[in-house]
C-alpha positions as CSV (number, residue, x, y, z in Angstrom):
1,M,-91.9,-52.6,-34.8
2,L,-90.3,-54.2,-31.7
3,F,-93.5,-56.0,-31.1
4,L,-93.4,-57.7,-34.5
5,V,-89.7,-58.5,-34.2
6,S,-90.3,-60.1,-30.8
7,L,-93.2,-62.1,-32.1
8,L,-91.1,-63.3,-35.0
9,A,-88.3,-64.2,-32.7
10,A,-90.7,-66.1,-30.4
11,G,-92.0,-68.0,-33.4
12,I,-88.5,-69.0,-34.6
13,A,-87.5,-70.0,-31.1
14,L,-90.6,-72.2,-30.7
15,F,-89.9,-73.8,-34.1
16,V,-86.3,-74.6,-33.1
17,F,-87.5,-75.9,-29.8
18,F,-89.8,-78.5,-31.4
19,N,-87.1,-79.6,-33.9
20,A,-84.6,-80.0,-31.2
21,K,-87.0,-82.0,-29.1
22,K,-87.6,-84.4,-32.0
23,R,-83.9,-84.9,-32.4
24,F,-83.6,-85.3,-28.6
25,N,-81.1,-82.5,-28.4
26,K,-81.7,-81.3,-24.9
27,S,-79.2,-78.4,-24.8
28,E,-80.6,-76.9,-28.0
29,S,-84.2,-77.3,-26.9
30,T,-83.4,-75.6,-23.6
31,F,-81.8,-72.7,-25.3
32,A,-84.6,-72.4,-27.8
33,L,-87.2,-72.5,-25.0
34,G,-85.4,-69.7,-23.1
35,G,-85.3,-67.6,-26.3
36,F,-89.0,-68.2,-26.8
37,V,-89.8,-67.0,-23.2
38,V,-87.7,-63.9,-23.5
39,A,-89.1,-63.0,-26.9
40,L,-92.7,-63.5,-25.6
41,L,-92.0,-61.3,-22.6
42,I,-90.7,-58.6,-24.8
43,A,-93.8,-58.8,-27.0
44,I,-96.1,-58.7,-24.0
45,S,-94.2,-55.6,-22.6
46,Q,-95.1,-53.7,-25.8
47,F,-98.7,-53.6,-24.6
48,F,-97.5,-51.3,-21.8
49,T,-95.8,-47.9,-21.9
50,V,-94.5,-45.7,-19.1
51,I,-94.9,-41.9,-19.4
52,P,-92.5,-40.1,-17.1
53,A,-93.7,-37.4,-14.6
54,G,-94.2,-34.1,-16.2
55,N,-94.9,-35.6,-19.6
56,V,-97.8,-36.8,-21.8
57,G,-97.9,-39.3,-24.6
58,V,-99.4,-39.0,-28.1
59,I,-100.5,-42.2,-29.8
60,D,-99.6,-42.4,-33.5
61,F,-101.0,-45.5,-35.1
62,F,-99.7,-45.6,-38.7
63,G,-100.5,-41.9,-39.2
64,L,-103.7,-41.8,-37.2
65,V,-103.2,-39.6,-34.2
66,S,-105.5,-40.3,-31.2
67,E,-107.0,-37.3,-29.4
68,N,-106.7,-39.1,-26.1
69,T,-103.3,-38.2,-24.7
70,L,-101.6,-40.6,-22.2
71,K,-100.9,-39.3,-18.7
72,A,-97.9,-39.9,-16.5
73,G,-97.6,-43.5,-15.3
74,V,-98.1,-46.9,-16.8
75,N,-100.6,-47.0,-19.7
76,V,-102.0,-49.9,-21.8
77,V,-101.5,-49.2,-25.5
78,N,-101.8,-50.8,-28.9
79,P,-98.4,-52.5,-29.3
80,M,-98.4,-51.6,-33.0
81,A,-98.8,-47.9,-32.2
82,N,-96.0,-45.4,-31.8
83,V,-96.1,-43.3,-28.5
84,I,-94.4,-39.9,-28.7
85,K,-93.7,-38.2,-25.4
86,F,-94.0,-34.5,-24.9
87,T,-92.9,-32.6,-21.8
88,I,-95.5,-30.3,-20.1
89,K,-92.9,-28.8,-17.7
90,T,-92.0,-25.1,-17.8
91,Q,-89.4,-24.6,-20.5
92,E,-87.2,-21.6,-21.4
93,I,-86.1,-19.9,-24.6
94,K,-83.2,-17.5,-24.3
95,E,-82.7,-14.9,-27.1
96,T,-80.1,-12.2,-27.6
97,M,-81.3,-9.8,-30.3
98,N,-80.9,-6.3,-31.6
99,V,-84.2,-4.5,-31.4
100,P,-85.3,-1.0,-32.5
101,S,-86.6,1.6,-30.1
102,K,-89.2,4.3,-30.8
103,E,-86.4,6.8,-31.7
104,G,-85.0,4.3,-34.2
105,L,-82.0,3.4,-32.1
106,S,-80.7,-0.2,-32.1
107,V,-80.7,-1.8,-28.6
108,Q,-79.2,-5.1,-27.7
109,L,-81.6,-7.1,-25.7
110,E,-81.2,-10.4,-23.7
111,I,-84.6,-11.8,-23.0
112,S,-86.1,-15.1,-21.8
113,L,-89.4,-16.8,-22.5
114,L,-91.0,-19.2,-20.0
115,Y,-93.8,-21.4,-21.4
116,H,-95.3,-24.8,-21.1
117,L,-97.4,-27.1,-23.3
118,N,-101.1,-27.5,-22.7
119,P,-101.7,-31.3,-22.2
120,E,-105.1,-31.3,-23.8
121,N,-103.8,-29.8,-27.1
122,T,-100.6,-31.9,-27.4
123,Y,-102.0,-34.2,-30.0
124,E,-102.9,-31.1,-32.1
125,I,-99.4,-29.8,-31.8
126,Y,-98.0,-33.1,-32.9
127,R,-100.5,-33.5,-35.8
128,T,-100.1,-29.9,-37.2
129,V,-96.5,-28.9,-36.3
130,G,-94.5,-31.8,-34.9
131,E,-92.2,-32.5,-32.0
132,N,-90.0,-29.4,-32.7
133,Y,-92.9,-27.0,-32.4
134,S,-90.8,-24.5,-30.3
135,D,-88.4,-24.0,-33.2
136,I,-91.1,-23.8,-35.9
137,I,-93.8,-21.6,-34.4
138,L,-92.8,-20.3,-30.9
139,A,-89.3,-18.9,-31.4
140,P,-90.1,-17.0,-34.6
141,Q,-93.2,-15.5,-33.2
142,F,-91.3,-14.5,-30.0
143,R,-88.7,-12.6,-32.0
144,S,-91.3,-10.9,-34.1
145,V,-93.4,-9.8,-31.1
146,V,-90.3,-8.5,-29.2
147,R,-89.2,-6.3,-32.1
148,G,-92.7,-5.0,-32.6
149,V,-93.2,-4.1,-28.9
150,T,-89.8,-2.5,-28.4
151,S,-90.4,-0.2,-31.4
152,K,-93.3,1.4,-29.4
153,Y,-91.1,2.4,-26.5
154,E,-88.3,4.9,-26.1
155,A,-84.8,3.6,-25.2
156,K,-85.2,5.2,-21.8
157,A,-88.2,2.9,-21.1
158,L,-86.0,-0.1,-21.6
159,Y,-83.6,1.2,-19.0
160,T,-86.1,2.2,-16.3
161,S,-89.0,0.7,-14.5
162,E,-91.1,0.6,-17.6
163,R,-89.3,-2.5,-18.7
164,E,-91.7,-4.6,-16.6
165,A,-94.6,-3.1,-18.5
166,L,-92.8,-4.0,-21.7
167,G,-92.3,-7.6,-20.6
168,K,-96.0,-7.8,-19.8
169,Q,-97.0,-6.5,-23.2
170,I,-94.7,-9.0,-24.9
171,E,-96.3,-11.8,-22.9
172,S,-99.8,-10.7,-23.7
173,E,-99.2,-10.3,-27.5
174,L,-97.4,-13.6,-27.8
175,S,-100.0,-15.4,-25.8
176,S,-102.7,-14.3,-28.1
177,L,-100.8,-15.8,-31.0
178,V,-99.9,-19.2,-29.7
179,K,-102.5,-19.9,-27.0
180,K,-104.9,-21.4,-29.6
181,R,-102.1,-23.8,-30.6
182,G,-101.9,-25.2,-27.1
183,I,-98.9,-23.2,-25.8
184,T,-99.2,-21.3,-22.5
185,I,-96.9,-18.3,-22.1
186,E,-95.9,-17.8,-18.4
187,S,-93.6,-14.7,-18.6
188,A,-91.1,-12.9,-20.7
189,P,-88.4,-11.4,-18.3
190,L,-85.8,-9.0,-19.7
191,R,-82.4,-10.2,-18.4
192,Q,-80.1,-7.5,-19.8
193,I,-80.3,-4.4,-22.0
194,I,-77.3,-2.9,-23.7
195,L,-77.9,0.6,-25.0
196,P,-75.7,2.4,-27.6
197,A,-72.5,4.0,-26.3
198,G,-73.1,7.4,-24.7
199,L,-76.9,6.9,-24.5
200,T,-76.7,5.3,-21.1
201,S,-74.9,8.2,-19.5
202,A,-77.2,10.7,-21.1
203,I,-80.2,8.8,-19.7
204,E,-78.7,8.6,-16.3
205,E,-78.0,12.4,-16.3
206,K,-81.6,13.1,-17.4
207,L,-83.0,10.8,-14.7
208,K,-80.8,12.6,-12.0
209,A,-82.1,15.9,-13.2
210,E,-85.7,14.7,-13.0
211,Q,-85.1,13.3,-9.5
212,E,-83.5,16.6,-8.4
213,S,-86.5,18.5,-9.8
214,Q,-88.9,16.3,-7.9
215,R,-86.9,16.7,-4.7
216,M,-87.0,20.5,-5.0
217,Q,-90.8,20.4,-5.6
218,F,-91.1,18.4,-2.4
219,V,-89.0,20.9,-0.5
220,L,-91.1,23.8,-1.8
221,L,-94.3,22.0,-0.9
222,K,-93.0,21.4,2.6
223,E,-92.0,25.0,3.0
224,Q,-95.4,26.1,1.7
225,Q,-97.1,23.9,4.2
226,E,-95.0,25.2,7.1
227,A,-95.8,28.8,6.0
228,D,-99.5,27.9,6.0
229,R,-99.2,26.4,9.5
230,K,-97.5,29.5,10.9
231,R,-100.1,31.7,9.2
232,I,-102.9,29.7,10.8
233,E,-101.2,29.7,14.2
234,A,-100.7,33.5,14.1
235,K,-104.3,34.0,13.1
236,G,-105.4,31.8,16.1
237,I,-103.3,33.9,18.5
238,A,-104.6,37.1,17.1
239,D,-108.2,35.9,17.4
240,F,-107.6,34.8,21.0
241,Q,-106.1,38.2,21.9
242,D,-109.0,40.0,20.3
243,I,-111.5,37.9,22.2
244,V,-109.7,38.4,25.5
245,S,-109.3,42.2,25.0
246,K,-113.0,42.6,24.3
247,G,-113.8,40.6,27.5
248,I,-111.7,42.8,29.8
249,S,-113.3,46.0,31.1
250,D,-112.4,48.6,33.8
251,Q,-115.1,47.3,36.0
252,L,-113.6,43.8,35.9
253,L,-110.1,45.1,36.7
254,K,-111.5,47.1,39.7
255,W,-113.4,44.1,40.9
256,K,-110.2,41.9,40.7
257,G,-108.3,44.6,42.5
258,I,-110.8,44.6,45.4
259,E,-110.6,40.8,45.6
260,A,-106.9,40.9,45.8
261,T,-107.0,43.6,48.5
262,E,-109.4,41.5,50.6
263,K,-107.0,38.5,50.3
264,L,-104.0,40.6,51.3
265,A,-105.8,42.1,54.2
266,N,-106.7,38.7,55.5
267,S,-103.1,37.5,55.1
268,S,-100.8,37.1,58.1
269,N,-97.8,38.7,56.3
270,S,-97.0,42.3,57.2
271,K,-97.8,44.8,54.4
272,I,-99.1,48.3,53.8
273,V,-102.2,48.7,51.7
274,V,-103.0,52.2,50.6
275,I,-106.7,52.3,49.4
276,G,-107.3,54.4,46.4
277,S,-103.7,55.4,45.9
278,G,-103.2,53.4,42.7
279,K,-104.2,54.3,39.2
280,D,-107.9,54.6,38.7
281,G,-108.4,54.2,42.5
282,L,-107.1,50.6,42.7
283,P,-105.3,49.6,45.9
284,L,-101.6,50.2,46.1
285,I,-99.6,47.6,48.0
286,L,-96.3,48.6,49.6
287,G,-93.6,46.6,51.3
288,G,-94.3,43.2,53.0
289,N,-92.2,40.3,54.3
């Protein structure tokens, strides 16, 4: 539209310029010439469009939507066409909703949805849905999926580490619904969960009891392992004593006694050695310095 208006303005300015020139009206002709140049520059500028970074452009020529989307930067276009800019940056939808749990409880949930538009499918989004596609198809689907997923989980799961798995399931189910439309789901983080009054404390008490039970199981397992260690150690000592006792005989003891007697006899220290006076005839050693 601006292209046609600028062309019309250029034509009028040119007509005024020639009329003023015939009448030798220099000021009027100069003004008309300036208007002609400005209008012409505006008309020429309509052949170019600038798409900002993080955006793409969809060309709509009197209802005919081109499949070739314009990328960021300066693009040459039909001056009669309308260029609609779509952002492909990550966007966020924030929702606060009351959702049902598996037990039928109503839980207040604050959740976000991070998504972005697929550049290759932007023209299809514009042609089939329009510029406000997030309000028409994304937000309603998001609410429906969240309620459907939370109804499969107990309220405790929304309060514990299972909330991450719940977010992943929401992301997966919603992605399967809108991906074909050209919308990519990035994540669906749960910001806050408000459970019914009294339920939070009950869940906390149950979690504490479960943690205490797990702690006692750990203590019992540790004690059992210590008892097994002592049992193995005692058996090892018993086996050692049994092997040693079987290897010691009277002949060995007598031989060791004779060796000891020989060493004492060769020693320079004073002593009294009575041969054969000990038990079983072993040497008996008395005194000594």
